[in-house]
A tleap script that builds the chain and sets N, CA, C and O, in Angstrom:
source leaprc.protein.ff14SB
mol = sequence {
  NMET SER ALA TYR ILE SER LEU PRO MET TYR
  SER ALA SER ILE ASP GLU ARG MET ARG LEU
  ILE ALA GLY LYS CYS THR ALA CYS GLY THR
  LEU ASN TYR PRO PRO ARG GLN VAL CYS THR
  ALA CYS GLY GLY THR GLY PHE ALA PRO GLN
  GLN LEU SER GLY ALA GLY ARG ILE TYR THR
  PHE THR VAL ILE ALA ARG GLY GLY ALA PRO
  ALA GLU PHE ASP GLN GLN GLN THR LEU THR
  GLY GLU ILE THR VAL SER VAL VAL GLU LEU
  ASP GLU GLY PRO ARG VAL VAL GLY GLN ILE
  VAL ASP VAL PRO ALA GLY GLY LEU GLU ILE
  GLY ALA ARG VAL HIE GLY VAL VAL ARG ARG
  LEU TYR ASP GLN GLU GLY ILE VAL ARG TYR
  GLY VAL LYS PHE GLN PRO GLU ALA GLU HIE
  CALA
}
set mol.1.N position { 0.853 -1.174 0.000 }
set mol.1.CA position { 0.000 0.000 0.000 }
set mol.1.C position { 0.896 1.234 0.000 }
set mol.1.O position { 1.906 1.264 0.703 }
set mol.2.N position { 0.543 2.233 -0.769 }
set mol.2.CA position { 1.386 3.409 -0.896 }
set mol.2.C position { 0.541 4.673 -0.987 }
set mol.2.O position { -0.586 4.653 -1.481 }
set mol.3.N position { 1.106 5.761 -0.504 }
set mol.3.CA position { 0.459 7.069 -0.613 }
set mol.3.C position { 1.260 7.911 -1.601 }
set mol.3.O position { 1.501 9.094 -1.362 }
set mol.4.N position { 1.671 7.303 -2.708 }
set mol.4.CA position { 2.552 7.939 -3.677 }
set mol.4.C position { 1.969 9.250 -4.204 }
set mol.4.O position { 0.816 9.312 -4.629 }
set mol.5.N position { 2.790 10.286 -4.164 }
set mol.5.CA position { 2.446 11.585 -4.743 }
set mol.5.C position { 3.627 11.990 -5.610 }
set mol.5.O position { 4.745 12.112 -5.109 }
set mol.6.N position { 3.402 12.198 -6.892 }
set mol.6.CA position { 4.488 12.554 -7.796 }
set mol.6.C position { 5.094 13.892 -7.386 }
set mol.6.O position { 4.433 14.706 -6.742 }
set mol.7.N position { 6.362 14.118 -7.762 }
set mol.7.CA position { 7.032 15.366 -7.433 }
set mol.7.C position { 6.294 16.580 -8.000 }
set mol.7.O position { 6.162 17.581 -7.294 }
set mol.8.N position { 5.802 16.534 -9.258 }
set mol.8.CA position { 5.039 17.692 -9.750 }
set mol.8.C position { 3.773 17.959 -8.936 }
set mol.8.O position { 3.450 19.118 -8.674 }
set mol.9.N position { 3.052 16.914 -8.531 }
set mol.9.CA position { 1.846 17.108 -7.720 }
set mol.9.C position { 2.201 17.646 -6.337 }
set mol.9.O position { 1.520 18.525 -5.810 }
set mol.10.N position { 3.273 17.111 -5.755 }
set mol.10.CA position { 3.717 17.587 -4.452 }
set mol.10.C position { 4.094 19.069 -4.542 }
set mol.10.O position { 3.682 19.870 -3.704 }
set mol.11.N position { 4.874 19.427 -5.556 }
set mol.11.CA position { 5.312 20.818 -5.738 }
set mol.11.C position { 4.132 21.762 -5.951 }
set mol.11.O position { 4.138 22.889 -5.457 }
set mol.12.N position { 3.129 21.305 -6.683 }
set mol.12.CA position { 1.958 22.145 -6.974 }
set mol.12.C position { 1.088 22.374 -5.746 }
set mol.12.O position { 0.258 23.283 -5.732 }
set mol.13.N position { 1.276 21.550 -4.711 }
set mol.13.CA position { 0.420 21.682 -3.529 }
set mol.13.C position { 1.198 22.147 -2.291 }
set mol.13.O position { 0.774 21.899 -1.162 }
set mol.14.N position { 2.328 22.817 -2.500 }
set mol.14.CA position { 3.148 23.286 -1.378 }
set mol.14.C position { 2.347 24.210 -0.461 }
set mol.14.O position { 2.409 24.057 0.759 }
set mol.15.N position { 1.598 25.163 -1.016 }
set mol.15.CA position { 0.834 26.087 -0.173 }
set mol.15.C position { -0.125 25.339 0.742 }
set mol.15.O position { -0.197 25.633 1.935 }
set mol.16.N position { -0.858 24.381 0.202 }
set mol.16.CA position { -1.807 23.640 1.020 }
set mol.16.C position { -1.079 22.778 2.048 }
set mol.16.O position { -1.514 22.689 3.196 }
set mol.17.N position { 0.011 22.149 1.652 }
set mol.17.CA position { 0.704 21.201 2.514 }
set mol.17.C position { 1.511 21.849 3.627 }
set mol.17.O position { 1.563 21.323 4.739 }
set mol.18.N position { 2.143 22.988 3.342 }
set mol.18.CA position { 3.046 23.559 4.344 }
set mol.18.C position { 2.599 24.906 4.888 }
set mol.18.O position { 3.048 25.316 5.959 }
set mol.19.N position { 1.741 25.587 4.186 }
set mol.19.CA position { 1.311 26.901 4.649 }
set mol.19.C position { -0.153 26.926 5.057 }
set mol.19.O position { -0.653 27.951 5.520 }
set mol.20.N position { -0.840 25.809 4.889 }
set mol.20.CA position { -2.266 25.702 5.220 }
set mol.20.C position { -3.067 26.846 4.588 }
set mol.20.O position { -3.732 27.613 5.284 }
set mol.21.N position { -2.990 26.943 3.272 }
set mol.21.CA position { -3.748 27.940 2.532 }
set mol.21.C position { -5.050 27.294 2.057 }
set mol.21.O position { -5.032 26.290 1.346 }
set mol.22.N position { -6.164 27.875 2.455 }
set mol.22.CA position { -7.486 27.403 2.038 }
set mol.22.C position { -8.004 28.324 0.942 }
set mol.22.O position { -7.435 29.387 0.693 }
set mol.23.N position { -9.071 27.916 0.299 }
set mol.23.CA position { -9.770 28.765 -0.655 }
set mol.23.C position { -11.064 29.257 -0.022 }
set mol.23.O position { -11.931 28.454 0.324 }
set mol.24.N position { -11.199 30.577 0.133 }
set mol.24.CA position { -12.432 31.134 0.695 }
set mol.24.C position { -13.359 31.478 -0.457 }
set mol.24.O position { -13.022 32.290 -1.319 }
set mol.25.N position { -14.530 30.852 -0.466 }
set mol.25.CA position { -15.495 31.060 -1.548 }
set mol.25.C position { -15.929 32.526 -1.563 }
set mol.25.O position { -16.347 33.072 -0.542 }
set mol.26.N position { -15.823 33.146 -2.722 }
set mol.26.CA position { -16.215 34.552 -2.836 }
set mol.26.C position { -17.736 34.716 -2.873 }
set mol.26.O position { -18.244 35.825 -2.702 }
set mol.27.N position { -18.460 33.626 -3.095 }
set mol.27.CA position { -19.923 33.702 -3.134 }
set mol.27.C position { -20.542 33.553 -1.738 }
set mol.27.O position { -21.467 34.287 -1.390 }
set mol.28.N position { -20.034 32.605 -0.940 }
set mol.28.CA position { -20.685 32.339 0.350 }
set mol.28.C position { -19.754 32.443 1.558 }
set mol.28.O position { -20.217 32.422 2.698 }
set mol.29.N position { -18.458 32.555 1.319 }
set mol.29.CA position { -17.509 32.705 2.416 }
set mol.29.C position { -17.025 31.414 3.049 }
set mol.29.O position { -16.242 31.458 3.999 }
set mol.30.N position { -17.468 30.255 2.550 }
set mol.30.CA position { -17.034 28.974 3.097 }
set mol.30.C position { -15.560 28.748 2.807 }
set mol.30.O position { -15.089 29.000 1.698 }
set mol.31.N position { -14.828 28.266 3.823 }
set mol.31.CA position { -13.432 27.907 3.629 }
set mol.31.C position { -13.363 26.485 3.107 }
set mol.31.O position { -13.872 25.560 3.740 }
set mol.32.N position { -12.739 26.309 1.962 }
set mol.32.CA position { -12.575 24.995 1.355 }
set mol.32.C position { -11.112 24.597 1.498 }
set mol.32.O position { -10.234 25.225 0.906 }
set mol.33.N position { -10.848 23.559 2.281 }
set mol.33.CA position { -9.493 23.069 2.457 }
set mol.33.C position { -9.476 21.564 2.307 }
set mol.33.O position { -10.241 20.861 2.967 }
set mol.34.N position { -8.600 21.058 1.433 }
set mol.34.CA position { -7.749 21.835 0.548 }
set mol.34.C position { -8.584 22.573 -0.486 }
set mol.34.O position { -9.737 22.218 -0.728 }
set mol.35.N position { -7.991 23.619 -1.105 }
set mol.35.CA position { -8.742 24.375 -2.111 }
set mol.35.C position { -9.295 23.455 -3.196 }
set mol.35.O position { -8.672 22.458 -3.563 }
set mol.36.N position { -10.459 23.805 -3.692 }
set mol.36.CA position { -11.127 23.000 -4.711 }
set mol.36.C position { -11.516 23.886 -5.888 }
set mol.36.O position { -11.370 25.108 -5.839 }
set mol.37.N position { -12.004 23.264 -6.925 }
set mol.37.CA position { -12.482 23.995 -8.099 }
set mol.37.C position { -13.893 24.530 -7.885 }
set mol.37.O position { -14.279 25.550 -8.456 }
set mol.38.N position { -14.662 23.816 -7.046 }
set mol.38.CA position { -16.056 24.161 -6.791 }
set mol.38.C position { -16.296 24.148 -5.283 }
set mol.38.O position { -15.868 23.222 -4.593 }
set mol.39.N position { -16.973 25.165 -4.774 }
set mol.39.CA position { -17.250 25.265 -3.334 }
set mol.39.C position { -18.115 24.096 -2.876 }
set mol.39.O position { -19.098 23.743 -3.528 }
set mol.40.N position { -17.741 23.505 -1.756 }
set mol.40.CA position { -18.489 22.371 -1.216 }
set mol.40.C position { -19.832 22.797 -0.636 }
set mol.40.O position { -20.717 21.960 -0.458 }
set mol.41.N position { -20.001 24.089 -0.336 }
set mol.41.CA position { -21.249 24.563 0.271 }
set mol.41.C position { -22.250 25.072 -0.758 }
set mol.41.O position { -23.435 24.749 -0.676 }
set mol.42.N position { -21.784 25.873 -1.738 }
set mol.42.CA position { -22.737 26.527 -2.637 }
set mol.42.C position { -22.512 26.248 -4.118 }
set mol.42.O position { -23.329 26.639 -4.951 }
set mol.43.N position { -21.410 25.576 -4.455 }
set mol.43.CA position { -21.127 25.305 -5.860 }
set mol.43.C position { -20.437 26.459 -6.572 }
set mol.43.O position { -20.208 26.388 -7.780 }
set mol.44.N position { -20.101 27.524 -5.842 }
set mol.44.CA position { -19.401 28.664 -6.437 }
set mol.44.C position { -18.034 28.271 -6.963 }
set mol.44.O position { -17.460 27.268 -6.538 }
set mol.45.N position { -17.513 29.067 -7.893 }
set mol.45.CA position { -16.222 28.746 -8.495 }
set mol.45.C position { -15.168 29.835 -8.284 }
set mol.45.O position { -14.065 29.735 -8.820 }
set mol.46.N position { -15.491 30.860 -7.521 }
set mol.46.CA position { -14.517 31.913 -7.247 }
set mol.46.C position { -13.973 31.767 -5.838 }
set mol.46.O position { -14.734 31.556 -4.893 }
set mol.47.N position { -12.661 31.879 -5.694 }
set mol.47.CA position { -12.027 31.698 -4.394 }
set mol.47.C position { -10.942 32.734 -4.169 }
set mol.47.O position { -10.288 33.181 -5.111 }
set mol.48.N position { -10.759 33.111 -2.915 }
set mol.48.CA position { -9.646 33.966 -2.503 }
set mol.48.C position { -8.792 33.148 -1.535 }
set mol.48.O position { -9.334 32.441 -0.685 }
set mol.49.N position { -7.466 33.236 -1.651 }
set mol.49.CA position { -6.627 32.486 -0.712 }
set mol.49.C position { -6.839 32.958 0.724 }
set mol.49.O position { -6.979 34.154 0.980 }
set mol.50.N position { -6.862 32.016 1.649 }
set mol.50.CA position { -7.064 32.332 3.061 }
set mol.50.C position { -6.063 31.528 3.885 }
set mol.50.O position { -6.077 30.298 3.852 }
set mol.51.N position { -5.204 32.210 4.615 }
set mol.51.CA position { -4.246 31.549 5.501 }
set mol.51.C position { -4.975 30.992 6.718 }
set mol.51.O position { -5.724 31.712 7.378 }
set mol.52.N position { -4.758 29.719 7.015 }
set mol.52.CA position { -5.313 29.111 8.216 }
set mol.52.C position { -4.255 29.155 9.315 }
set mol.52.O position { -3.059 29.106 9.026 }
set mol.53.N position { -4.679 29.244 10.555 }
set mol.53.CA position { -3.746 29.401 11.671 }
set mol.53.C position { -2.974 28.130 12.011 }
set mol.53.O position { -1.851 28.204 12.510 }
set mol.54.N position { -3.559 26.976 11.748 }
set mol.54.CA position { -2.947 25.715 12.161 }
set mol.54.C position { -3.312 25.325 13.578 }
set mol.54.O position { -2.958 24.239 14.037 }
set mol.55.N position { -4.020 26.206 14.277 }
set mol.55.CA position { -4.444 25.915 15.645 }
set mol.55.C position { -5.825 25.282 15.629 }
set mol.55.O position { -6.684 25.661 14.833 }
set mol.56.N position { -6.030 24.320 16.509 }
set mol.56.CA position { -7.335 23.678 16.576 }
set mol.56.C position { -7.403 22.661 17.687 }
set mol.56.O position { -6.603 22.681 18.622 }
set mol.57.N position { -8.375 21.767 17.572 }
set mol.57.CA position { -8.605 20.731 18.572 }
set mol.57.C position { -8.656 19.361 17.892 }
set mol.57.O position { -9.055 19.237 16.734 }
set mol.58.N position { -8.244 18.344 18.637 }
set mol.58.CA position { -8.339 16.976 18.130 }
set mol.58.C position { -9.814 16.605 18.060 }
set mol.58.O position { -10.513 16.600 19.073 }
set mol.59.N position { -10.278 16.296 16.855 }
set mol.59.CA position { -11.659 15.877 16.635 }
set mol.59.C position { -11.773 14.373 16.893 }
set mol.59.O position { -12.718 13.908 17.530 }
set mol.60.N position { -10.790 13.624 16.387 }
set mol.60.CA position { -10.675 12.187 16.642 }
set mol.60.C position { -9.253 11.774 16.300 }
set mol.60.O position { -8.546 12.517 15.619 }
set mol.61.N position { -8.822 10.609 16.754 }
set mol.61.CA position { -7.483 10.131 16.423 }
set mol.61.C position { -7.445 8.615 16.444 }
set mol.61.O position { -8.335 7.960 16.987 }
set mol.62.N position { -6.390 8.067 15.838 }
set mol.62.CA position { -6.159 6.634 15.841 }
set mol.62.C position { -4.663 6.396 15.916 }
set mol.62.O position { -3.866 7.263 15.557 }
set mol.63.N position { -4.294 5.235 16.375 }
set mol.63.CA position { -2.890 4.845 16.452 }
set mol.63.C position { -2.671 3.735 15.437 }
set mol.63.O position { -3.357 2.713 15.458 }
set mol.64.N position { -1.703 3.948 14.542 }
set mol.64.CA position { -1.387 2.953 13.511 }
set mol.64.C position { -0.188 2.145 13.987 }
set mol.64.O position { 0.906 2.681 14.165 }
set mol.65.N position { -0.406 0.849 14.189 }
set mol.65.CA position { 0.654 -0.034 14.665 }
set mol.65.C position { 1.655 -0.318 13.554 }
set mol.65.O position { 1.397 -0.036 12.384 }
set mol.66.N position { 2.786 -0.873 13.927 }
set mol.66.CA position { 3.824 -1.215 12.938 }
set mol.66.C position { 3.229 -2.001 11.780 }
set mol.66.O position { 2.455 -2.939 11.968 }
set mol.67.N position { 3.608 -1.595 10.594 }
set mol.67.CA position { 3.169 -2.291 9.396 }
set mol.67.C position { 1.821 -1.833 8.880 }
set mol.67.O position { 1.397 -2.279 7.814 }
set mol.68.N position { 1.136 -0.962 9.593 }
set mol.68.CA position { -0.190 -0.528 9.177 }
set mol.68.C position { -0.206 0.742 8.344 }
set mol.68.O position { -1.223 1.064 7.729 }
set mol.69.N position { 0.903 1.465 8.316 }
set mol.69.CA position { 0.966 2.742 7.583 }
set mol.69.C position { 1.412 2.508 6.139 }
set mol.69.O position { 1.959 1.449 5.829 }
set mol.70.N position { 1.186 3.478 5.255 }
set mol.70.CA position { 1.689 3.359 3.880 }
set mol.70.C position { 3.208 3.162 3.878 }
set mol.70.O position { 3.894 3.549 4.824 }
set mol.71.N position { 3.718 2.563 2.817 }
set mol.71.CA position { 5.137 2.209 2.709 }
set mol.71.C position { 6.069 3.397 2.932 }
set mol.71.O position { 7.183 3.211 3.422 }
set mol.72.N position { 5.651 4.601 2.590 }
set mol.72.CA position { 6.494 5.781 2.766 }
set mol.72.C position { 6.881 5.997 4.226 }
set mol.72.O position { 7.889 6.643 4.511 }
set mol.73.N position { 6.098 5.469 5.138 }
set mol.73.CA position { 6.329 5.685 6.565 }
set mol.73.C position { 7.028 4.502 7.239 }
set mol.73.O position { 7.126 4.467 8.466 }
set mol.74.N position { 7.522 3.523 6.448 }
set mol.74.CA position { 8.217 2.366 7.017 }
set mol.74.C position { 9.407 2.789 7.869 }
set mol.74.O position { 9.587 2.289 8.979 }
set mol.75.N position { 10.224 3.713 7.351 }
set mol.75.CA position { 11.406 4.150 8.096 }
set mol.75.C position { 10.999 4.802 9.418 }
set mol.75.O position { 11.609 4.531 10.453 }
set mol.76.N position { 9.990 5.644 9.393 }
set mol.76.CA position { 9.527 6.297 10.614 }
set mol.76.C position { 9.042 5.257 11.612 }
set mol.76.O position { 9.358 5.343 12.799 }
set mol.77.N position { 8.274 4.273 11.144 }
set mol.77.CA position { 7.766 3.254 12.065 }
set mol.77.C position { 8.886 2.393 12.625 }
set mol.77.O position { 8.812 1.949 13.771 }
set mol.78.N position { 9.927 2.153 11.826 }
set mol.78.CA position { 11.076 1.402 12.325 }
set mol.78.C position { 11.757 2.158 13.453 }
set mol.78.O position { 12.182 1.560 14.441 }
set mol.79.N position { 11.860 3.474 13.305 }
set mol.79.CA position { 12.550 4.296 14.305 }
set mol.79.C position { 11.688 4.618 15.513 }
set mol.79.O position { 12.193 4.676 16.634 }
set mol.80.N position { 10.390 4.830 15.303 }
set mol.80.CA position { 9.547 5.341 16.392 }
set mol.80.C position { 8.420 4.406 16.818 }
set mol.80.O position { 7.815 4.621 17.868 }
set mol.81.N position { 8.128 3.387 16.041 }
set mol.81.CA position { 7.023 2.485 16.393 }
set mol.81.C position { 5.701 2.995 15.855 }
set mol.81.O position { 5.573 3.271 14.662 }
set mol.82.N position { 4.728 3.118 16.728 }
set mol.82.CA position { 3.384 3.518 16.319 }
set mol.82.C position { 3.367 4.951 15.788 }
set mol.82.O position { 4.189 5.783 16.169 }
set mol.83.N position { 2.416 5.214 14.906 }
set mol.83.CA position { 2.179 6.565 14.381 }
set mol.83.C position { 0.762 6.956 14.781 }
set mol.83.O position { -0.192 6.217 14.538 }
set mol.84.N position { 0.640 8.121 15.395 }
set mol.84.CA position { -0.682 8.620 15.778 }
set mol.84.C position { -1.153 9.609 14.723 }
set mol.84.O position { -0.450 10.566 14.399 }
set mol.85.N position { -2.340 9.371 14.193 }
set mol.85.CA position { -2.928 10.225 13.169 }
set mol.85.C position { -4.245 10.765 13.707 }
set mol.85.O position { -5.003 10.052 14.363 }
set mol.86.N position { -4.503 12.038 13.419 }
set mol.86.CA position { -5.682 12.697 13.961 }
set mol.86.C position { -6.429 13.467 12.884 }
set mol.86.O position { -5.859 13.882 11.875 }
set mol.87.N position { -7.699 13.643 13.125 }
set mol.87.CA position { -8.469 14.645 12.403 }
set mol.87.C position { -8.511 15.834 13.349 }
set mol.87.O position { -9.021 15.740 14.465 }
set mol.88.N position { -7.961 16.964 12.882 }
set mol.88.CA position { -7.921 18.181 13.686 }
set mol.88.C position { -8.947 19.155 13.121 }
set mol.88.O position { -8.940 19.462 11.929 }
set mol.89.N position { -9.817 19.630 13.984 }
set mol.89.CA position { -10.761 20.665 13.583 }
set mol.89.C position { -10.101 22.003 13.870 }
set mol.89.O position { -9.947 22.400 15.025 }
set mol.90.N position { -9.709 22.701 12.789 }
set mol.90.CA position { -9.027 23.978 12.938 }
set mol.90.C position { -9.978 25.038 13.477 }
set mol.90.O position { -11.192 24.945 13.293 }
set mol.91.N position { -9.425 26.038 14.136 }
set mol.91.CA position { -10.245 27.103 14.712 }
set mol.91.C position { -11.114 27.790 13.656 }
set mol.91.O position { -12.198 28.281 13.969 }
set mol.92.N position { -10.641 27.825 12.407 }
set mol.92.CA position { -11.404 28.456 11.328 }
set mol.92.C position { -12.502 27.561 10.768 }
set mol.92.O position { -13.327 28.020 9.978 }
set mol.93.N position { -12.525 26.279 11.168 }
set mol.93.CA position { -13.600 25.388 10.742 }
set mol.93.C position { -13.198 24.140 9.987 }
set mol.93.O position { -13.703 23.062 10.303 }
set mol.94.N position { -12.295 24.231 8.983 }
set mol.94.CA position { -11.960 23.019 8.239 }
set mol.94.C position { -11.341 21.938 9.129 }
set mol.94.O position { -10.690 22.229 10.132 }
set mol.95.N position { -11.563 20.697 8.734 }
set mol.95.CA position { -10.946 19.558 9.409 }
set mol.95.C position { -9.802 19.048 8.547 }
set mol.95.O position { -9.935 18.897 7.332 }
set mol.96.N position { -8.667 18.783 9.206 }
set mol.96.CA position { -7.430 18.412 8.526 }
set mol.96.C position { -6.916 17.110 9.136 }
set mol.96.O position { -6.959 16.934 10.353 }
set mol.97.N position { -6.432 16.204 8.297 }
set mol.97.CA position { -5.826 14.968 8.774 }
set mol.97.C position { -4.325 15.189 8.888 }
set mol.97.O position { -3.705 15.741 7.980 }
set mol.98.N position { -3.742 14.759 10.003 }
set mol.98.CA position { -2.302 14.887 10.166 }
set mol.98.C position { -1.803 14.046 11.321 }
set mol.98.O position { -2.564 13.630 12.195 }
set mol.99.N position { -0.497 13.807 11.300 }
set mol.99.CA position { 0.127 13.076 12.398 }
set mol.99.C position { 0.200 13.957 13.639 }
set mol.99.O position { 0.317 15.179 13.549 }
set mol.100.N position { 0.128 13.316 14.784 }
set mol.100.CA position { 0.341 13.986 16.061 }
set mol.100.C position { 1.758 13.629 16.509 }
set mol.100.O position { 2.142 12.459 16.495 }
set mol.101.N position { 2.524 14.630 16.903 }
set mol.101.CA position { 3.918 14.413 17.294 }
set mol.101.C position { 4.152 14.899 18.720 }
set mol.101.O position { 3.383 15.694 19.261 }
set mol.102.N position { 5.218 14.407 19.301 }
set mol.102.CA position { 5.710 14.860 20.602 }
set mol.102.C position { 4.794 14.534 21.769 }
set mol.102.O position { 4.808 15.236 22.780 }
set mol.103.N position { 4.001 13.483 21.643 }
set mol.103.CA position { 3.176 13.027 22.756 }
set mol.103.C position { 2.841 11.548 22.528 }
set mol.103.O position { 2.500 11.164 21.410 }
set mol.104.N position { 2.933 10.724 23.558 }
set mol.104.CA position { 2.543 9.319 23.383 }
set mol.104.C position { 1.028 9.210 23.189 }
set mol.104.O position { 0.268 10.033 23.699 }
set mol.105.N position { 0.606 8.200 22.457 }
set mol.105.CA position { -0.822 8.021 22.155 }
set mol.105.C position { -1.661 7.996 23.422 }
set mol.105.O position { -2.779 8.511 23.422 }
set mol.106.N position { -1.158 7.418 24.490 }
set mol.106.CA position { -1.897 7.362 25.737 }
set mol.106.C position { -2.095 8.722 26.378 }
set mol.106.O position { -2.920 8.876 27.278 }
set mol.107.N position { -1.333 9.718 25.912 }
set mol.107.CA position { -1.440 11.063 26.461 }
set mol.107.C position { -2.379 11.964 25.694 }
set mol.107.O position { -2.470 13.156 25.986 }
set mol.108.N position { -3.077 11.415 24.718 }
set mol.108.CA position { -3.990 12.218 23.899 }
set mol.108.C position { -5.423 12.079 24.359 }
set mol.108.O position { -5.823 11.059 24.921 }
set mol.109.N position { -6.188 13.129 24.107 }
set mol.109.CA position { -7.630 13.032 24.327 }
set mol.109.C position { -8.353 13.914 23.313 }
set mol.109.O position { -7.839 14.945 22.879 }
set mol.110.N position { -9.530 13.491 22.957 }
set mol.110.CA position { -10.351 14.267 22.034 }
set mol.110.C position { -10.639 15.620 22.668 }
set mol.110.O position { -10.978 15.712 23.848 }
set mol.111.N position { -10.498 16.669 21.862 }
set mol.111.CA position { -10.708 18.019 22.349 }
set mol.111.C position { -9.431 18.731 22.750 }
set mol.111.O position { -9.450 19.938 22.992 }
set mol.112.N position { -8.315 18.007 22.828 }
set mol.112.CA position { -7.041 18.621 23.208 }
set mol.112.C position { -6.623 19.653 22.154 }
set mol.112.O position { -6.811 19.433 20.957 }
set mol.113.N position { -6.062 20.764 22.597 }
set mol.113.CA position { -5.581 21.810 21.705 }
set mol.113.C position { -4.264 21.378 21.066 }
set mol.113.O position { -3.383 20.839 21.736 }
set mol.114.N position { -4.144 21.621 19.759 }
set mol.114.CA position { -2.923 21.322 19.014 }
set mol.114.C position { -2.614 22.494 18.083 }
set mol.114.O position { -3.460 23.354 17.836 }
set mol.115.N position { -1.388 22.504 17.577 }
set mol.115.CA position { -0.957 23.533 16.641 }
set mol.115.C position { -0.110 22.883 15.560 }
set mol.115.O position { 0.704 22.007 15.853 }
set mol.116.N position { -0.293 23.304 14.317 }
set mol.116.CA position { 0.444 22.746 13.200 }
set mol.116.C position { 1.895 23.197 13.183 }
set mol.116.O position { 2.206 24.361 13.437 }
set mol.117.N position { 2.780 22.246 12.877 }
set mol.117.CA position { 4.205 22.512 12.720 }
set mol.117.C position { 4.678 21.808 11.447 }
set mol.117.O position { 4.231 20.701 11.145 }
set mol.118.N position { 5.577 22.444 10.708 }
set mol.118.CA position { 6.118 21.809 9.505 }
set mol.118.C position { 7.196 20.830 9.936 }
set mol.118.O position { 8.125 21.184 10.661 }
set mol.119.N position { 7.056 19.597 9.477 }
set mol.119.CA position { 8.001 18.529 9.819 }
set mol.119.C position { 8.258 17.667 8.586 }
set mol.119.O position { 7.522 17.719 7.601 }
set mol.120.N position { 9.309 16.886 8.672 }
set mol.120.CA position { 9.639 15.912 7.628 }
set mol.120.C position { 8.566 14.827 7.639 }
set mol.120.O position { 8.196 14.312 8.694 }
set mol.121.N position { 8.071 14.488 6.445 }
set mol.121.CA position { 7.106 13.389 6.331 }
set mol.121.C position { 7.823 12.101 5.951 }
set mol.121.O position { 7.767 11.112 6.682 }
set mol.122.N position { 8.512 12.118 4.777 }
set mol.122.CA position { 9.193 10.930 4.278 }
set mol.122.C position { 10.045 11.317 3.078 }
set mol.122.O position { 9.958 12.441 2.583 }
set mol.123.N position { 10.875 10.373 2.608 }
set mol.123.CA position { 11.654 10.552 1.382 }
set mol.123.C position { 10.919 9.834 0.261 }
set mol.123.O position { 10.414 8.727 0.443 }
set mol.124.N position { 10.865 10.477 -0.902 }
set mol.124.CA position { 10.274 9.840 -2.073 }
set mol.124.C position { 10.947 10.414 -3.299 }
set mol.124.O position { 11.117 11.629 -3.396 }
set mol.125.N position { 11.336 9.567 -4.239 }
set mol.125.CA position { 12.030 9.979 -5.458 }
set mol.125.C position { 13.300 10.766 -5.122 }
set mol.125.O position { 13.696 11.665 -5.864 }
set mol.126.N position { 13.938 10.418 -3.986 }
set mol.126.CA position { 15.168 11.088 -3.579 }
set mol.126.C position { 14.966 12.475 -2.994 }
set mol.126.O position { 15.940 13.189 -2.756 }
set mol.127.N position { 13.720 12.869 -2.759 }
set mol.127.CA position { 13.397 14.192 -2.226 }
set mol.127.C position { 12.721 14.016 -0.864 }
set mol.127.O position { 11.811 13.201 -0.710 }
set mol.128.N position { 13.179 14.791 0.116 }
set mol.128.CA position { 12.514 14.779 1.414 }
set mol.128.C position { 11.215 15.559 1.278 }
set mol.128.O position { 11.217 16.704 0.829 }
set mol.129.N position { 10.117 14.943 1.663 }
set mol.129.CA position { 8.807 15.586 1.602 }
set mol.129.C position { 8.477 16.133 2.989 }
set mol.129.O position { 8.619 15.438 3.995 }
set mol.130.N position { 8.044 17.368 3.022 }
set mol.130.CA position { 7.661 18.012 4.270 }
set mol.130.C position { 6.171 18.314 4.249 }
set mol.130.O position { 5.565 18.407 3.182 }
set mol.131.N position { 5.589 18.465 5.420 }
set mol.131.CA position { 4.190 18.817 5.523 }
set mol.131.C position { 3.854 19.168 6.957 }
set mol.131.O position { 4.724 19.153 7.828 }
set mol.132.N position { 2.602 19.482 7.201 }
set mol.132.CA position { 2.165 19.875 8.533 }
set mol.132.C position { 1.821 18.641 9.357 }
set mol.132.O position { 1.078 17.759 8.927 }
set mol.133.N position { 2.389 18.616 10.558 }
set mol.133.CA position { 1.997 17.660 11.586 }
set mol.133.C position { 1.486 18.511 12.742 }
set mol.133.O position { 1.640 19.732 12.727 }
set mol.134.N position { 0.893 17.893 13.720 }
set mol.134.CA position { 0.322 18.641 14.835 }
set mol.134.C position { 0.948 18.211 16.151 }
set mol.134.O position { 1.187 17.025 16.378 }
set mol.135.N position { 1.210 19.176 17.009 }
set mol.135.CA position { 1.735 18.889 18.330 }
set mol.135.C position { 0.839 19.547 19.373 }
set mol.135.O position { 0.203 20.566 19.104 }
set mol.136.N position { 0.796 18.961 20.558 }
set mol.136.CA position { -0.027 19.553 21.613 }
set mol.136.C position { 0.368 21.010 21.850 }
set mol.136.O position { 1.547 21.362 21.813 }
set mol.137.N position { -0.629 21.839 22.090 }
set mol.137.CA position { -0.375 23.275 22.238 }
set mol.137.C position { 0.555 23.579 23.396 }
set mol.137.O position { 1.342 24.522 23.312 }
set mol.138.N position { 0.491 22.817 24.468 }
set mol.138.CA position { 1.392 23.054 25.603 }
set mol.138.C position { 2.842 22.900 25.160 }
set mol.138.O position { 3.720 23.607 25.654 }
set mol.139.N position { 3.102 21.971 24.223 }
set mol.139.CA position { 4.450 21.787 23.687 }
set mol.139.C position { 4.832 22.913 22.741 }
set mol.139.O position { 6.010 23.231 22.571 }
set mol.140.N position { 3.824 23.507 22.133 }
set mol.140.CA position { 4.056 24.582 21.151 }
set mol.140.C position { 4.407 25.903 21.826 }
set mol.140.O position { 5.190 26.691 21.294 }
set mol.141.N position { 3.833 26.140 22.987 }
set mol.141.CA position { 3.999 27.432 23.670 }
set mol.141.C position { 5.413 27.668 24.126 }
set mol.141.O position { 5.706 28.709 24.715 }
savepdb mol mol.pdb
quit
């Protein structure tokens, strides 16, 4: 199983992946993240870029045991063991999927405050891929 993303696709989505840029619908104001061609709320097609804070709360999470993650994360699982993945509800509204870092899975709870940080994801095609992961806000402060 793989989460392969080609280098051109990865490069084209840098703003969404590392800067958390959403598309704010010019018709209804809904934040669409990641940006889309058509608004999920009203079907509008005009968008303005909107920077998201990266701050939010854990909506839900799961722990992926060794061997359960896509192949790109084999090295990480070898070094660290389990990977905790969460759906984070950002303060602005959109929900984002990302890894939780700097806290053991047993130390997490739904509703905990987290903040996005840019971290190394994995190597692919000889290029280190970076993206947003989330860490508990107490660790961020």
